[in-house]
N, C-alpha and C positions, 0 to 999 in steps of 0.2 A: 667208648660208645660207637655203635655201628653207624655207617653212613645212612642206612635206612631209617634208624631212629631219629637221627638229626634232621633228616628231610621231613619226617613225619611231624616232629615238633615245630619246625619252621612253618609247615603248612597250617598247623593248628593256630599258631600265633598270627599268621596272615589272615586266616578266617576270622579269628577273634577281633583283630583290628578292624576288619571290614564291618563286622557286626556292630562294634562300638561306634564306628563312624556313622553308620546308618541310624543308630539310636540317637546320636548327638544331633543329627539333622532332624529327626522326628521330634526330639525334645525342643529344639529351637522353633519348629513350626507350631508346636503346641503353646509355647511361651508367647509367640507372636500372635496367636489367635486369642489370647486373653484380652486383647484390646481390639475393638471393632475397627473395620476399615475406615469408616467415616471419622472415628476419633483419631486414628493415626493420621489421616489426611489433614485434620485440623491442627494436630501437633506439628506436622511437618511444615504446614503453611505459616504458622506463627514463628517457628524456629527459623524459617527462611528469611522472614522479615528481620529477625534479630541478627542473623548472619550478614545480611546486606548492610545493616546499620553498622556492624563492626567493621566491615570492609571499608565503608565510606568514611569511618572515623579512625581508621588505622588501629583497630583494636584486635587482639587475638581472640579467636572464637573456639579454638580446639586445643585445650579447654579455655573457657573464658574465666577471667578473674572476678572476684566478688565486686571490685570497683567497677568493672565493665558492665556487669549486670545492673548495679545500682544506677549508673549513669543512663543506661538504656531505659530502664523502667521510669526514671525521672523524666526522660524526654517524652514520655507518654502522659505526663501529668494533666494535659488538656483533654484527654480522652475520658470516657466513662470508667469508673473503677472496675466494672465487670470486664472491660477490655484489657485493662492492666493485669488483673488477676488471672485472666485466661492466658496472657502472654507468659506470665511467671510460671503457671502450671505446665504449659507446653515446654518451656525451656527445661524445667525440672524433670519432666518425664523423658525427654530426649536424652538427657545426660544419664538418667537412671537406666534406660534401655541400652545405652552404650557402655554400661558398667563404669562410668566416670563419676567422680565426686561432683555433686551439684552445688553450685554457688547459691542457689535459691534457699538452701537449708541454713545458710549462715545467719548469725544474729543481726548483721547489718541489713541484709535484704528483708528479714522479717520485720525489723523496726521500720524500714522504709515503707513497706506495705501497710503497716499499722498507721503510719503518719499520713499516707495517701488516703486511707479510709476516713480518717478524721477530717482531712482537708477537702476531699471531693465529696464524701458521703457515699453510701452504698444503696441509695434508693433505687428500686427497680423500675425502669421505664419500659413497660411491657406493651405489646401490641394490644389494640383494643379488641374487645369481644364482639362477635357477630351474633345477634339475637335471632330467634326463630322467625320473627316477622321480617327481618332483613333477608334471611335465607330464602323465604318465600318470594320476596321481590326479585332477588338475584336469579333464582331458578326459573321464575315465570317468564323472564325475558329471553331465555335461550331458545334458539330455533330447533325445529324437529329434524336436524341433520345428525350425522354420526357424532360430530364434535359437540353439538348441543346436548345430545343424549348423554355423552360421556361426562361433560361438565356438570350436568344436572345430577347424575348419579353420584359423581365425585363429591359434590358439595353436600347433597342431602345425606349420603351415607357417612361422610366425614363428620358432619355435625351431630347426627343422631347417635353415632357410635363413639363420639369423642375420640376419634382415631388420630394418631400422630401421622404426619405426612409420610414417614418411612413405612408405617404399617399399611397405608393405602397403596403405596407403590409396590410393596411386596405381596399384596393380596392377589390370590388366584381364584378363578371361577370355582374350582373344586373345594375351596375353603369355605364356601357358602352352602349351608344345609337348609333347604326349604322345609319348613314345618307349617302346620295349619295357620298359625298366627303371625308368621313372619320368617325371618332368617336367624339362624345361629351361625355367627361368623367365627371361625377359628383363626386366631392370631398366633402363628407358629413361632415367631421370634420378634422381639421388640426392644426398645431402648432399655427397659428395665427387666428384660428377660433374655439376656445374652446367651444363656444356656439352653434356650429353645424348649423350655418346659411346655409352653403353649398355654393359651387361655381362650375361653369361649365368651363371646359377647352376643347378647340377644338384641335383635332389632325388630320390634313389632311392626305390623302393618298399620298404616294410618287409616282413619275412617274414610269411607268412600267420598265424603264431601270435602276432604282435605285437599287443598290445591297442590300439596307436595307430599309424596310418600316415598321414603327411601327404598322400600321393598319393590314397589312397582317401577320406580326409576331404574333400579338395577336390572330387573327382569326385562325391561324394554331394551336396555343396552345390550344384554347378553343375546337377546333375540335378534337384534340388529347385527351383531357380530357373527351370529350363527356358529358359535363355538361352545364346546363343552368343557374345555380345560385351557390352562394357560393364564397369562396375566389378565386381570379384570380391567385394568385401565391402561390403554396403549395409546401411542402417539398417532396422529394423523399424518398424511404424506402430501407432498407437493403443495403444502400450504392451502389445501382445499378442505373446506369444512366437512364434506361428505365423502372423502376418499381415504381409504385406509387399506393396508395389506397386513394382516396379522403375522408377525414374525417374532421369533424368540427374543430378539434384541430390541424390540420396540416397546418395552415396558416404560411407562411414564416415569420420569425422573422426579426427585424431590423438589428440585428447583422449578420444574414445570408445574407442580401442584401449587406452589406459591404464586407463580405467574397467573395461573387460572383464577385463583382467589382474587388477586389484585385487579385483574381485568374485569371480573364480574362485579367487584365492589365499585369500580369506576362507572360501570353501566347504570348503577342506581344513584349516582351523584355523590358518593363518599370519597374522601381523600385516601387513595390507595397506600400512601406512605404510612398510615397508621394501622394497616392491616396486613396479615400474613396468613399462611396456612394454619398457624397456631391459633388464629382467631376463632376457628371452628371449635376446637377443643375447649378453649377458654370460654367461649360463648355458651356452650352447653352447661358447663359447671356454674357459671354466673347466673344464667337464667333459671336453672333448677333451684339455686339458692333463693332467688327472688320469689319463687313460688312456694317456699317453705319446705321443700323436700329435704328430708334428713341427710346429714352428712354421710352416713354410712351407705346410703343408697346411691348418692352421687358418686362416691368413691368406687362402688361396685361397677358402675358404668365406665368411669374414667380410668380405673385401674391405677390410680396414683399410689406410688410407694411412699412418697413423702406427703404426710397430711398437712405439713406446714405450707407447702405450695398450694394444695387444694383449698385450705382455709383462706388463703389470700384471695382466691377467686370468689369464695363464698362471702367474704367480707365485702367485696365489691358489689355483690348482688344484694346484700343487706344494707347497703349504705343509705338508701332512701326509706328503709323500713324502720319503724319505731324511732323516727327522728324527733328529738325533743322540741326543736323549733317548729316543725310542722304541726306537732300536737298543740303547741301554744297558739299558733296562728288559727288553727281550726277551732280551738276552744273559745277564742274571743271573736271569731267571725260571726257577724249577725246572721241568724237564721240557718247556721250550718252546724251540724253535729260533728264532733271531733272523731277522727278515725279510731277504731278500737285498737288497742295495743295487741301485737302479735308476739308469740313466743319465737325466740331465735332458733335457727336450725343448728347452731353450733353450741357446744356445751363444754365449758372450761374443765369440768370435772371428768369428762369422758364423752363417750358417744351415746349416753342415755338421753332420751328426749326429756324436756321439762315436764313437770307434772301436768297432766291433762292433755299433753300433746300426743302421747303414745297412741291413744285410740284413733286420733285423726290421721296418723301416718301409716297405720298397719295395712290399709288397702294397697299401699305401694310396694308390698313385700315382693311381688314377682319381678318387677323391674321399674327402674326410674321412669322409663318412657311409657309405662302403662297409664300415666296421667294422659287424659284424652288429647294427646299431642300438645301438651302444655297449654291447653285452653286457648290456643292462638289460631286455630284453624277456621274460626268463624269470621 
């Protein structure tokens, strides 16, 4: 074989190797992108706690034995089960991403988790919902400064759209389309839409006599910022309520949204410990259920993928409706008529409304919020 052919073949092999190396790098990037950055951050934070525990107790972490994981999870027995389950999930996912055998998959760890569920219980202690009347009180106390306008728009839009805090932080001005009756908000990517297929949410304009209107609040904020694109919710500067400089890196963080909610909750005399940014989303679903709005229309606005979670909020809203004891008290109270029984908004057999309820709920077909702002604006 000639020297030229040997050189040519070596050149082809070198080029092929470079191409394969680039493909391996691209493939790893795509694999890494299968998990969101926030989820990875949670995994790494939980695994760091496990690693520090192993170092402090002279246990091997790379890889950890089944006994080590069992002992670590047992040390968390005084925590909520959800905390323990999250720690186990994080440890499991880190080992999987490192192509190592995960001790979490062992029968011993599975049995331990089952025993912890029985011992601790798996009841969900959730943040309390914020109702529309409370939102009105919160928003009404804000000053007409930039910070006040931002917080007012953040809370009003967050509640009416049942938005997650990540969705509010990622929202841009150009994602809002103004139509005659309100806004059509495009959510380009969310917790349940990691592939960024996008979804549109309709936010109607409140009546003129309503003390709070999400559409007008957002329009006032945009006019104050004098911007046509970029982040809708940005940070203030120099700790001054009415001072801001719009820059690309000044998008409001998720933790800041929670801070704003807690601050405004304290302003109306509530215990901020019981509330978070999720209180807006949960409050919408719970209040809609109390008003008898059908499940399918609530889900259209909240965009819940899991109807189990949504029904938990609906059950909270219906807790005081059709209560047997209230019916008995009213029945036997002198000179008082008992309250009429109402049909439930949930249906075990499916999403079909109970007989006689269909005619009453059809006017809600366009949007959940087409109810005259939940009859609470008066």
